[in-house]
Structures are given as structure tokens and as C-alpha cells.
N, C-alpha and C positions, 0 to 999 in steps of 0.2 A: 082507291076506296074499297074495292071489292075485297082486297086482302085484309084490310082493317075490319071489315064486317065479319069475315070468316074467323079471324083471330079472336075478336070480341065474343062472338057467338060460341066459339069453342071453349074459351076460358071462363067467360062469365055470361051465360045465356040470359040470365034475368036482368042484367045490366044493359044489354043491347037495346038501342033505339035508333031510329033513323035520324032523329034530332041530334043525338050525341055524335054520330059519325059526321053529319053535316057541319057541326060546330068545329070538329077537328080539321075540316078542310076549308073553312071560311078564310082563315089566315094561317100562316105557318106556325102560329103559336096560339095558345088559349090561356085563360086565367080562370081562377075559381069563380069570379064574378060572372064571367061569360057563360059558364056551365050553369050556374044558379039561375041566371036570367033566361037562357035559351031553353032549359029543360024544366024550369019551375021546380027546382029542388032546393033543399036546405044546404047551408054551407058544409056541414059534416058529410052529407051525401055527395056533394060535388067533390070534396076532397078525397073521399073514398073512391069515387070513379077515377079521378086523375091518378091516384096512387096505384090503382089496379092496372091502369093503362101503362104506367111506368114499369110495373112489374113484368108485364108481358112484352115490353120493348117497343111499344108504339109511340111513346112520348119520352122526352128527356126533361127533367126539371132543372131550371136555372133561376137562381135568385139574383135579382138586381135591386139594390137598395133594400127596401122593405117588401118588395113584391116578388112573388113567385110566378115565373112564366113556364108554361109547359109546351115545349117545342116539338112540333111534328117534323122530325128531321128529314124524313123522306120527301115531304112537301117542300121543305126549305131547300133541299138539294136541287129540286126541279127549278126553283126560282134563281138559284145562283150559278 
């Protein structure tokens, strides 16, 4: 978690929040709706956050049917 906090603060200091990082570690994946609900932000803001996290290599986007999942690969590797 500490590495994620540092990388987010370094790349996007205004975007960092404790709630955001906690959301990324609740499950090995997150969705736009999870970010919207946990952080109380709009859909465009949630999408922007997730795309920025992909850009700095913290998440990987996978589309399953009509839903996009944002995978925390480091956390996923711990579970497998």
C-alpha cells in the first residue's frame, strides 16, 4: 500500500486520498461504480482516476462483457 501511496502522490498529488488507496486494496479489482460510491465522485471523475492509475502502472484494465474491471495486479499476485 505504501508504494501505491508514494506513486500516486508523486504522479497526481491532488488525486491522492486515503479512501482511494483503500478502495484499491479491498479486492484485487475495482470498478468505476466502486470508486464513485466510495469516494463520492462523479462517473467522469472516477474514470479519470482509474485511467491515471493505469497510466502509472498501478492498475490494468480488463473488459468482461460490458463491464470494465481495473485489476490491482500486485494484490492479485499475493492471492494466487
